[in-house]
C-alpha positions in Angstrom: 124.0 164.0 84.9 122.5 162.4 88.0 122.8 158.7 87.9 121.7 155.8 90.1 123.2 152.4 89.1 122.0 149.2 90.8 124.1 146.0 90.8 124.3 142.7 92.6 121.1 140.9 91.5 121.1 137.4 90.2 119.6 134.0 90.7 119.7 132.5 94.2 118.1 129.6 96.0 115.4 130.0 98.5 117.1 130.7 101.9 120.1 132.4 100.3 121.4 136.0 100.6 122.3 138.8 98.3 123.8 142.2 98.6 122.4 144.8 96.2 124.4 148.0 95.6 123.3 151.4 94.4 126.0 153.8 93.2 125.0 157.5 93.2 126.7 160.2 91.1 126.1 163.6 89.6 124.2 165.1 92.4 126.7 167.9 93.2 127.4 169.1 89.8 124.2 168.6 87.8 121.1 168.8 90.1 122.0 171.8 92.3 121.6 169.6 95.3 124.1 167.4 97.2 123.5 163.9 97.9 122.9 165.0 101.6 119.7 166.6 100.4 118.4 163.2 99.5 117.5 160.0 100.9 118.0 156.7 99.0 115.2 154.2 98.9 115.0 150.7 97.7 111.9 149.3 95.9 111.0 146.3 94.1 108.6 145.5 91.4 107.3 142.0 90.4 105.6 141.4 87.1 102.1 142.7 87.2 102.4 144.3 90.6 103.1 147.8 91.7 106.4 149.1 92.8 106.8 148.2 96.4 109.0 150.1 99.0 111.5 148.1 101.1 113.7 150.6 102.9 115.2 154.0 102.9 118.2 155.7 104.3 119.0 159.4 104.7 122.5 160.2 103.6 122.9 163.1 105.9 122.3 161.4 109.2 122.1 157.7 108.4 118.5 157.4 109.7 116.9 154.3 108.3 113.3 153.3 107.5 111.7 150.0 106.6 108.3 149.1 105.3 106.6 147.0 108.0 106.5 143.9 105.8 110.1 144.1 105.1 111.6 144.4 108.6 113.8 141.5 109.7 115.2 140.1 106.5 116.5 143.3 104.7 119.1 145.8 105.9 120.0 149.1 104.4 123.4 150.7 104.8 125.4 153.3 103.1 129.1 154.3 102.5 128.9 158.1 102.2 132.6 158.2 101.1 131.9 156.1 98.1 128.3 157.4 97.5 127.0 153.8 97.7 124.0 152.4 99.4 123.5 148.7 100.0 120.6 146.4 100.6 121.4 143.2 102.4 118.7 140.5 101.7 118.6 137.4 103.9 116.4 134.2 104.0 115.3 135.0 100.5 112.0 133.4 99.3 110.6 132.8 95.8 108.2 135.6 96.3 111.1 138.1 96.6 111.6 137.6 92.9 111.4 141.0 91.3 113.3 143.8 89.7 114.9 145.9 92.5 115.3 149.6 92.0 117.1 152.4 94.0 115.7 155.9 94.0 116.4 159.3 95.3 113.8 161.3 97.2 114.4 164.7 98.8 114.8 164.7 102.5 112.0 167.3 102.9 109.8 164.6 101.5 111.2 161.7 103.6 107.9 161.2 105.5 106.6 160.0 102.0 109.5 157.7 101.1 107.2 154.8 100.5 105.5 156.6 97.6 107.4 156.2 94.4 105.9 159.3 92.6 107.9 161.5 95.0 111.2 160.2 93.9 113.3 162.4 91.5 115.7 159.8 90.2 115.6 156.0 89.6 118.2 153.5 88.6 117.5 151.1 85.8 117.0 148.1 88.2 118.5 144.8 88.9 116.8 141.4 88.5 116.6 139.2 91.6 115.3 135.6 91.0 114.8 133.3 93.9 114.3 129.6 93.0 112.5 127.2 95.2 
């Protein structure tokens, strides 16, 4: 079974930092695709708002992509040996409060990484709350 599991969320004061983790498993045995066939994206969703793309990383070559509004404070990295993808968030603001999700999109659809509907798999999300 393909699984994406997020962790690392919590309560942080404005100006603080958090590192979110996304653990990926099951791609080789269950899906017919390896993790190299996918890119992992980070999204967030605040109450009453649509899911918003933050960043994406291609596992096969490490290429990274950022939404224009997310450049500067967010950094995506991966550890392929551990099948982990991380999102480092700095200078957090109260408006960053949301549930953060990681998802997997096929590399052939990478140009559409900002569009959630193209993702095959999602994690359950991790809550990030930034207090003022």
